[in-house]
N, C-alpha and C positions, 0 to 999 in steps of 0.2 A: 513540657518542652518537647517539640517534635524531634525524633531521632534523626541523625545526620543523613542516613540512607533514605528516609522518607522525604526529607527536604530536597534531596537530589531527585527523587522520583517526581515530586511536584514540579520542580523547575524543568525537568526533562519533558514532562507531559505538556507544559505550556509551550515549550519550544516546538514540539511536534505539532501541537494544535495550530500554532501560528503559521506553519508552512503547508498545511493540509489542503487549503482551498484550491490551489492550482490543479490538483488532481481531481478532487471530489466535487467541485462545482463547475468544472469544465463544461459539463453537459448543458448547463443553463445558458452558456454563451453560444453554443453551436448553432441554434436557429438564426440568430441575428448575424453571426459571423459568416454563415453560409450565404446569407443575402448580401451583406455588405461587401464581401470579397468576390461575389458572383462565382462561386465554386461548388463542386460536388461534395457530398458528405464524405466520400472516401478520401478525397484530396485534403479536406479540412481535418480529418481524423489523423492525418500524418503528424499534425502538431502535437496531439495527445500522445501518439506513439513515441515521438522524439522526446517528449518530457519523461516518459517512463524509461525508454531505452537509455538515454543519457544519465538518468538518475541511477540506473543500475550499471551501466558501462564503466563509469568512473569509480564504482564502489571499491574494487580492489586497490585502486590508486589511493582512494581516500583512506582505506584501511592501513596502507603503508605510511601515508602522511601522518596518521593519528599516532604512530609510534614515535614521531619526532616533534610534533606540534601539540600543545595542550588542547584537550577537548574543548575547553571554553572558547579559545580563539578560533579554532577550526569551525565549530558550530556557529559562532557569531558570523563568520565570513559566509557560511552557507545561507544563513537567514537573510543577510543583506542582499546576496545574489537573488534569492527568491523574491523578496520584495521588489527589487529592481526589475526583475523579469516582467512583472505586471505593469509597473510604471512605464517601462520602455515599450511594452506591447501596446499601451494606450496611444502611442505616437505613430505606429506603423500604418502603412497604406498598401502593403502588398502581402501576399500569402507567404512569400519567401522570408520576409522580415518577421512575420509572425512565427514561422518555424524557428528562426534564430533567437527571438526574444522569449516568447512563451515556452517553446519547446527546449531550446538550447540553454539559456540562462536558468530557466526554471528547473530543468532536469538536473543540471550540475548542482545548483543550490540545494534543492530538496534532498538529493542523494547524500550530500555532505552531512546534512542535519540528521537524516534518518539513520544512516549507518553509525554516525557518531554517538547519537543518543542511545540506540539499542546496545551497542558495545559497552558504553559507559555504565548503563544501568545493570547489565549482566555482571559487571565487576562488583557492583555494590550489593548484589543479591546472589552470591555464588551457590547457595543451597536451594534457591528457587528460580532457576534460570527461565523456566517456562513461564512462570508468572511475571517475571521482570521484563522479558522480551515481549510478552503479551500486553503488559501495561504500557510499555513504550509505544508499541504499535497501536494500542487503543487511543493514545493521544493523537496519533496521526489520523486514525480512522474516524474519531469522534470530533476532532477539532472543527471540521467544516459544519458540524451541526449548529454551531453558534453563528455561522456566517451565511448559511443557506437562505434563510428568509430575508435578512437584511440585504444581501446581494440581489436576491430576486426582486425586492421592492425598489431598490435604487436603480436596478437595471430597467425596470418598467417606468420609473419616474424620470430618469434622465437618458443615458445611453451607456453602451458597454465601455466606451473610452473613459468616461468619468468614473464609472464603477471600478474599473481596474486601477485607476490612479489613486482613488481614495483607499481602497482595501489593500493595495500594494504597500502604501505608506503605513497603514495600521499593522499589517503583519510584520513588517520590518521592526517597528518600534517595540511592539509587544514581545517579539521573539528575542531581540537583543537584550532587553531588560531581564528576561528570564535566564538567558544564557550567562549573565554575569554571576549567577549563583552556582554554576556547575564547577565541579572539581573531581579529580580521581580520588578513590579511597586511599587512606594512608597505608593500608596493607599492600597496595600496589606501588604507590609513589615512594615509599620508604626505601633507602638504599640497602636496608637489611632485610627486605622482603624476600621470601623464597622464590626461586625461579618457577614460573608457570610451567605446567606439564602439558604434554601433547605433541602433535605433529606439525611440522612446517607445511606451509601451503604447497611448496614444491612437491612434497610427498602426497598430500591430500588429493591433488588434481590427477594423480596417476592411479587412483583407486576406483574400481567400478562402483563402489558404494557411493562415492560423492556424485558421480554422474547419474546414478539412479535417483538420488535426492533432487538433483538439478532437473531431470526430466519430469519428475512428479510435481515439483513446484511450478515449473513452466506450464504444465498442463492445467493445474488448478488456477494459476494466475490468468490464463486465457479466459476462462468463463467469467470470473469476477470482473476483469477489466472490460470485457464486452458489455456487461451491464453498466459499469461505472461510466464508461465513455459515451454510451448511447441510450441512456435511460430516457432522455427527453424525446429522442426519435421513436423509441419503442412506445412510450406513452402516447405520442401523437398518432402513430400508426394504428394503435388499438383504440383511439378515440377517447382517451381518459385524461389527457394532459391538461385540458382546460375545464374539467369538471371539478366540483367542490365537494368536500366532505366536512360537515359541521362548520361550514363557512370558510374552510381553508382549501386552497387550490391543491388538487391531488398530487401534482408533480413535486412541488417543493416539500409537501408533507411526506411523500414517499422518500425523498432524498434525506429529510431530517431523520425519519425512522431508520433508514439505511445506515446513517452515520451512528446512531445509537447502537444498532445491532452489530455493526462492523467494529465498534469500539468495545462493546461488552464481550463479544465472543473471544477476543484476543487474550485478555487475562483469564477469562473463565475457562476456556479450553486449555490454556497454558497451565493453569492450576490443576485442572482435571488430569492432564497428562503427567504432571509431577507425581500424582498419586496412582493413576490407573495404567500408565504406560503410554509412550508416544504413539506407537503404531495403532494401538486399539482406538485411541482418541481420533487419530487421522481417519481411520476407516468409518467411524460413526459420523464425524463432521462432514466428510466428503459425500457420503451417502445422503445425508440430510440436504445438502445443496442440490444434489441430483433430483431428489423428490420434490423440493421446492420449485426448481426450474420447470419440472414437468407440470405441476399444478398451476404454476404461474402462466405458462403458455396456454393452458386450457381455460383459465378464468380471467385473463388479462383485460377483457372488455368490461369487467365490473370494477368500478373505482376502488371500493373497499378491499376487494381481493388483490387488486393491483398493488395497493399500498402495503398491505400486510404481508403478502407473499414476497414482495421485493425485499422486505426486511428479513424474512427467513432465509432468502438466498444469501444475503450478506452474513447472516448468523452462521451459515455453513461454509462461508468462504474466508472471511477475514482472519480466521485463526491460523492460516498458513504462515502468517508473519510472526507467530509465537512458536508454533510446533516445529517448523523447519530449523530456525536458528538454535532452538534448545536441543533438538535432536543432533544437529551438526556439532555443537559444542560438547554434548555428552559423549559423542563418538570420537571426535578428534582432539578434544582437550582445549585448553585456554591459551596455549603457547603462541598461537598465531590466529586467535579467534576472529579478530577484526578483518584480517585479509581473507580468511576462510569464508566468513559470512559475506564479505564483499563480493566474492566470486559467485557464491550461491545466489545472492540477491540479483545477479544478472539474469536469472531465470524469469524474473518479472518483466524484464525488457523483451524477452522472447514472447511472453504472454501478451505484451502490449501490441506487438505487431499482429499477432493472430486475432486478438480481441478488439483491435482498433480498426485500421483501414481494411484489413482482409475480411473481417466480419461485415463491415459496411459494404464492401464490394460484393460479398456473397448475398447479402440482403438485397442489394440493388439488382443483381443478376437474376435472383430467383423471384423477386417481387414480394417476398414475405420473410418472416423470421423463423419459419419452421426448421429449415436446414441448419441455421446458426444455432438454435437452441438444441437441436438433436445432437450436433457435434459436441456442444458444451456438456450436455448430460452424459454422453458416452465417455468423455474425458474424465468427468467426476467419478463415474463408476469404475473405470479402469484404474484410476489412482487409488481408490479405496481398496480395490483388490490387491494392487501391488504393495500397499502398506502392510497388509497381513501376510500375504503369500510369498513376497520376495524380500521386502525391506527388513522385516523383523528377523527372519532366520539369517540373512546376510549380515546384518549388524551384530547379531549375537555371536556368529562365528568370528567376525573381525575382532570384537572386544575380548573374546576368550583367547585369541591368539596373540593379543597385544603383550609386549614384554612388561 
């Protein structure tokens, strides 16, 4: 018999996987949407940025709602909104409406599910928060692995409108069924449960330590979201998007490998950080991404290198969604954990602006990807340095002075 906490883990991962496609297969739609709406890459990427910004902007509100509404009902509502965002997007004929449907509805829906599932699973695994947050984030990072090739094939066989209609309905049905099995642990829901310890959000946001974590997460989010949102354009510019490897198209193959790496890294580095320390793990992982981006830029014209190195980029990036929530909860406690993480998660919205339309504009203005990659690599190295030189001693002093 599977233990209750592992049943919750499985249900949570299915929910996360069901709503991952809007973010992680967006790049498949960009070439045809750019043509269909007769717009520039920078203007189109506003859709992606809205998705991420709204996903994160409402996170603190979702954290507050989660204290009054059962996780099951809240997550179900988010899944329905996410599926509806694709179904509605399939009907639009203007860029503004695409912003509202794909970006607006999709951002609010995916944000509700993401924050809800991460917070819930960290309650079920109080002694392994890094692993739990990483596993939840892995479901989001790897979910699109199952849809990348089917969406790519249906997109080629029909059109983008039909593809969004079909997969919007699928994600809603699968996600709602999985959400039916979610519940809070009895140790939390029981009226006799002890009060959670820690700091209220009103205090947390007044500490320099929180804003250091926010800056670090936003900086790391920028580089990963730049690749996520524009992988198809990068592959096209380097001449590998339409090449094949072992009979498989390089672009969807790279996206599938990216989903695997982006999923595996979250529980893997979360588990490592549970044993080796949060900041040490951050420094290693962030440096790994910087090295991978450097090699990728140098070898991106080679299809095999393009595919493999894009995977390593995500291996060094995706763990931010396990390391930062675990570090935050370790530092400020569980008393207001959902709202605290909701505010920190807004850092991804900042990264979406810099990694989406601004990166596309910089590429358009410079005529190549060198400046974009250079800034991303510099941000990775800066954040790795801050993890060891600033975050670790600051966090140690804070926790030693805690009452």
